[in-house]
C-alpha positions as CSV (number, residue, x, y, z in Angstrom):
1,M,8.3,21.2,-50.0
2,N,9.6,21.3,-46.5
3,M,7.3,23.6,-44.2
4,P,8.7,25.1,-41.1
5,P,7.0,23.8,-37.9
6,S,4.0,25.8,-36.7
7,A,2.7,26.5,-33.2
8,S,-0.5,24.8,-32.1
9,G,-1.9,27.6,-30.5
10,L,-2.0,25.7,-27.2
11,E,-0.9,27.2,-23.9
12,M,0.1,25.4,-20.8
13,I,-2.8,26.1,-18.1
14,S,-0.7,24.7,-15.3
15,R,2.0,22.4,-14.4
16,I,1.1,18.8,-13.9
17,P,3.2,17.0,-11.2
18,I,4.6,13.9,-12.2
19,M,4.2,11.0,-9.6
20,I,6.2,7.7,-9.9
21,G,5.0,4.4,-8.2
22,S,8.2,2.3,-7.4
23,A,9.5,-0.3,-4.9
24,G,12.8,-1.3,-5.7
25,P,16.1,0.7,-4.1
26,Q,17.2,2.1,-7.4
27,M,14.0,3.1,-8.7
28,V,13.0,4.6,-5.4
29,S,16.2,6.8,-5.8
30,L,15.5,7.6,-9.4
31,T,11.7,8.5,-8.2
32,A,13.4,11.1,-5.7
33,E,15.8,12.4,-8.5
34,I,13.5,13.0,-11.5
35,S,9.9,13.4,-10.2
36,D,7.6,15.4,-8.1
37,G,6.5,12.8,-5.8
38,W,6.4,9.2,-4.8
39,M,3.6,6.7,-4.6
40,P,5.0,3.4,-2.6
41,P,3.4,0.2,-3.4
42,S,2.7,-0.4,0.3
43,W,3.2,1.5,3.5
44,A,2.8,1.5,7.1
45,P,3.5,4.0,10.1
46,G,7.2,3.9,10.8
47,I,8.4,2.6,7.4
48,L,9.6,6.0,6.2
49,P,13.1,5.8,7.8
50,R,13.7,2.4,5.8
51,F,13.4,4.4,2.7
52,Q,14.9,7.8,3.5
53,P,18.4,6.6,2.7
54,Q,17.4,5.6,-0.9
55,L,15.4,9.0,-1.2
56,D,17.9,11.0,-0.1
57,A,20.3,9.4,-2.6
58,G,18.2,10.5,-5.3
59,F,17.4,14.0,-3.8
60,A,21.5,14.4,-3.6
61,K,21.4,14.3,-7.3
62,R,19.1,17.4,-7.8
63,D,20.8,19.4,-5.2
64,G,18.5,18.6,-2.5
65,K,14.7,17.8,-1.6
66,P,12.2,20.0,-3.4
67,D,10.0,21.6,-0.7
68,D,6.9,20.4,-2.6
69,F,8.1,16.8,-3.3
70,A,5.0,14.5,-2.4
71,I,4.5,11.1,-0.8
72,W,1.1,9.7,-1.3
73,A,0.1,6.3,0.0
74,H,-3.0,4.0,0.0
75,V,-4.4,2.1,3.0
76,D,-7.0,-0.8,2.8
77,V,-10.0,-0.2,5.3
78,L,-12.6,-2.8,6.4
79,V,-15.4,-2.1,9.1
80,D,-16.3,-4.9,11.2
81,D,-17.1,-5.5,15.0
82,D,-14.7,-8.4,15.1
83,V,-11.1,-7.5,14.3
84,R,-9.8,-10.7,13.6
85,V,-12.9,-11.2,11.1
86,A,-11.8,-7.9,9.3
87,M,-8.3,-9.1,9.2
88,R,-8.9,-12.4,7.7
89,P,-9.4,-11.6,4.0
90,F,-6.3,-9.3,4.2
91,K,-4.2,-12.0,5.4
92,E,-5.4,-14.2,2.6
93,Y,-4.1,-11.4,0.2
94,V,-0.7,-11.4,2.2
95,V,-0.3,-15.4,1.7
96,T,-1.5,-15.2,-2.1
97,W,0.9,-12.5,-2.7
98,A,3.7,-13.6,-0.3
99,A,6.8,-13.3,-2.7
100,M,5.5,-9.9,-3.9
101,Q,5.0,-8.9,-0.1
102,R,8.5,-10.2,1.0
103,P,10.5,-6.7,0.6
104,M,7.8,-5.0,2.7
105,M,7.6,-7.6,5.3
106,E,11.4,-7.3,5.8
107,A,11.4,-3.8,5.7
108,R,8.8,-3.8,8.6
109,G,10.7,-5.8,10.5
110,Y,9.2,-9.3,9.9
111,P,11.7,-11.3,7.9
112,E,10.9,-14.6,9.8
113,V,7.3,-14.2,8.7
114,A,8.2,-13.8,5.0
115,S,10.7,-16.9,5.4
116,R,7.9,-19.1,6.8
117,L,5.6,-18.2,4.0
118,E,8.1,-18.9,1.5
119,E,8.5,-22.5,3.0
120,L,5.1,-23.3,3.1
121,L,4.6,-22.1,-0.6
122,A,7.9,-23.5,-1.9
123,D,6.2,-26.7,-3.7
124,V,3.5,-24.8,-5.2
125,P,4.7,-23.7,-8.9
126,A,4.0,-20.0,-9.7
127,A,1.8,-20.8,-12.7
128,E,-0.3,-23.4,-10.5
129,A,-0.3,-20.4,-8.0
130,E,-1.8,-17.9,-10.6
131,A,-4.2,-20.4,-11.9
132,R,-5.6,-20.9,-8.5
133,V,-5.9,-17.3,-8.0
134,Q,-7.6,-17.0,-11.1
135,R,-10.2,-19.5,-10.2
136,G,-10.9,-17.9,-6.9
137,E,-9.4,-20.6,-5.1
138,P,-6.7,-20.5,-2.0
139,I,-3.2,-21.2,-3.4
140,L,-2.6,-23.8,-0.5
141,G,-4.9,-26.5,0.6
142,G,-6.3,-27.4,3.8
143,Q,-4.4,-27.5,6.9
144,R,-1.5,-25.7,5.0
145,W,-3.6,-22.7,4.1
146,D,-4.5,-22.4,7.7
147,E,-1.0,-22.6,8.7
148,A,-0.1,-19.9,6.4
149,L,-2.7,-17.7,7.8
150,K,-1.8,-18.4,11.3
151,A,1.8,-17.5,10.4
152,I,0.9,-13.8,9.9
153,P,0.8,-12.1,13.4
154,D,-2.2,-9.8,14.1
155,E,0.1,-7.0,14.7
156,Y,1.5,-7.0,11.2
157,M,-2.0,-6.7,10.0
158,D,-2.9,-3.9,12.6
159,E,0.2,-2.1,11.5
160,G,-0.4,-1.9,7.9
161,W,-4.2,-2.0,7.6
162,L,-7.2,-0.1,9.2
163,L,-9.5,-2.9,10.4
164,G,-12.3,-3.4,13.0
165,P,-15.0,-1.1,14.6
166,V,-15.2,2.6,13.6
167,P,-13.9,4.2,16.6
168,R,-10.8,2.0,16.5
169,I,-10.1,2.6,12.8
170,A,-10.7,6.5,13.8
171,K,-7.9,6.3,16.4
172,N,-5.5,4.1,14.5
173,V,-5.4,6.5,11.5
174,E,-3.8,9.2,13.6
175,K,-0.5,7.0,13.0
176,W,-0.9,6.9,9.3
177,L,-1.6,10.8,9.3
178,D,1.5,11.4,11.4
179,S,3.8,8.9,9.4
180,G,5.4,11.5,6.9
181,L,2.8,11.4,3.9
182,T,1.5,14.3,2.0
183,G,-2.0,12.3,1.4
184,L,-3.5,9.4,2.1
185,I,-5.8,7.3,-0.3
186,I,-8.4,5.2,1.5
187,R,-9.4,1.9,-0.3
188,Y,-12.4,0.0,1.2
189,G,-12.9,-3.7,1.2
190,P,-10.8,-6.8,0.5
191,Q,-8.8,-7.0,-2.7
192,L,-9.0,-10.9,-3.6
193,T,-12.7,-11.0,-4.6
194,H,-15.2,-9.8,-7.4
195,D,-17.7,-9.1,-4.8
196,V,-19.3,-5.6,-4.5
197,N,-18.3,-4.2,-1.3
198,V,-20.9,-2.2,0.3
199,E,-18.7,0.9,1.7
200,N,-19.3,1.8,4.9
201,L,-19.5,5.6,5.0
202,E,-19.2,6.3,8.5
203,V,-15.6,5.3,8.4
204,F,-14.8,7.8,5.7
205,E,-16.4,10.5,7.8
206,A,-14.4,9.4,10.9
207,I,-11.1,9.4,9.0
208,A,-11.7,12.7,7.6
209,R,-12.5,14.4,11.0
210,A,-9.2,12.6,12.3
211,A,-7.5,14.4,9.6
212,G,-9.2,17.8,10.5
213,K,-11.6,17.9,7.8
214,E,-15.2,18.1,8.5
215,P,-17.5,16.0,6.3
216,R,-19.9,18.4,4.1
217,G,-23.6,18.2,4.2
């Protein structure tokens, strides 16, 4: 005997926004077409104009950009009195995932850096590179590893990360807060380690103040 469907008795309390993380041109356009917001895989101040045509193509299919369309990005932060010491683990990250990073390098105006890293990594098979990453080893050895790290300009790191002493980070975050984002997610410490990062709470307070939010307590 077929029974008619019955209501569950549940009522919607509030609308849940759908955010999509996407990187490729077609997916970025689709994100703008069907979702409530975009979470780019990487970001840097000044990068929005590179993606705006892709976003606009998606908005055009829904009769314009919704007023509440959101863009949330993350930035990695590391406090150290020596800026270059703070840059080092993130340069290692860029080298390790150079192929994945290439579209963003090109979008940020560093195609020659991407090409140089591709050249240095050309004879490292993908499976071997992955195995070395899993073992916590550099994917290049000796001099070539150092050469790859040197191929990444300090300017590239300074544009895409928040690194160095707290006052320096507090000043540099202002560019992020004025880069077209709805919100900024702060992620502390290097990503290529299983070590526990002792977070510097002072830098979170400094970033909050730069954003006009006074820390509580």
